[in-house]
C-alpha positions as CSV (number, residue, x, y, z in Angstrom):
1,M,-11.6,7.6,40.7
2,R,-15.3,7.5,39.7
3,I,-17.5,9.3,42.1
4,Q,-20.9,8.7,41.9
5,V,-23.4,10.5,44.5
6,S,-27.7,9.4,44.8
7,R,-29.8,11.3,46.4
8,T,-33.7,10.5,47.4
9,G,-36.4,11.5,49.7
10,G,-36.9,14.9,50.2
11,F,-39.9,16.9,50.4
12,A,-41.3,15.8,46.3
13,G,-39.9,12.7,46.5
14,I,-37.7,13.8,43.5
15,A,-34.1,11.4,43.7
16,R,-31.0,13.4,41.8
17,N,-28.1,11.6,41.0
18,G,-24.6,13.0,39.7
19,E,-21.0,11.6,38.4
20,V,-18.0,12.9,38.5
21,D,-14.8,10.7,37.2
22,T,-11.4,12.3,39.0
23,S,-8.6,10.6,36.0
24,G,-7.1,13.5,34.8
25,R,-8.1,16.6,36.5
26,A,-5.8,18.9,38.0
27,D,-7.8,18.7,41.5
28,A,-7.9,15.2,41.4
29,A,-6.2,14.6,45.1
30,E,-8.2,16.7,46.4
31,W,-11.7,14.8,44.5
32,E,-9.9,11.7,46.1
33,A,-9.3,12.8,49.4
34,L,-13.2,15.0,49.7
35,A,-14.1,11.0,49.0
36,E,-12.2,9.1,51.1
37,S,-13.3,11.4,53.9
38,A,-16.6,10.3,53.1
39,L,-16.4,7.3,53.0
40,A,-14.8,6.6,55.8
41,A,-18.0,8.6,58.1
42,G,-20.9,6.5,55.8
43,Q,-22.9,3.6,56.8
44,G,-23.1,0.0,55.8
45,S,-27.5,0.3,55.1
46,P,-29.3,3.2,54.8
47,P,-29.1,5.3,58.2
48,R,-32.9,6.5,60.2
49,G,-33.4,10.1,59.1
50,V,-35.9,12.5,59.4
51,P,-39.1,12.9,57.8
52,D,-38.8,14.5,54.4
53,G,-35.0,14.6,55.1
54,F,-32.5,13.7,51.6
55,Q,-31.0,10.7,51.7
56,Y,-28.3,9.2,50.3
57,R,-25.4,6.9,48.7
58,I,-22.4,7.9,48.1
59,T,-19.8,5.4,45.6
60,V,-16.4,5.5,45.3
61,D,-14.9,2.6,42.6
62,G,-17.7,0.0,43.6
63,R,-17.2,1.2,47.0
64,S,-20.6,2.0,48.8
65,V,-21.4,3.4,52.0
66,H,-24.7,5.4,52.8
67,C,-25.9,8.8,55.4
68,A,-29.1,10.6,55.7
69,D,-29.5,14.4,56.8
70,P,-29.2,16.6,58.9
71,R,-26.5,14.0,60.4
72,L,-24.0,14.9,57.4
73,T,-19.9,15.8,57.8
74,D,-18.2,18.2,56.4
75,A,-16.7,15.9,53.7
76,Q,-19.8,14.5,53.0
77,R,-22.0,17.6,53.0
78,A,-19.4,19.5,50.7
79,L,-18.4,15.5,48.4
80,I,-22.4,15.1,47.3
81,S,-23.0,19.5,47.0
82,R,-20.0,18.6,44.8
83,V,-20.9,15.8,42.8
84,L,-24.2,16.6,41.8
85,K,-23.1,20.4,41.1
86,E,-20.7,19.4,38.6
87,G,-21.4,15.8,37.4
88,A,-25.1,16.1,37.2
């Protein structure tokens, strides 16, 4: 499973991207469960965020959803953090 996260917005407006491929990873099932949960709570189009807040696009195997601060689910927040940390 290929998981991609794109973050835009924020005070400085600096975009950030990360990608993780779960193929062959010992923790692949954990990543995949987290990704499915994050996708389930996402929206098809970018939601309205808050001024200087971050907006995210989560893409899993070509299927994309959008979400924004401060209305992230726990699964979205965890996945975004992990992908941007590991997949930078």
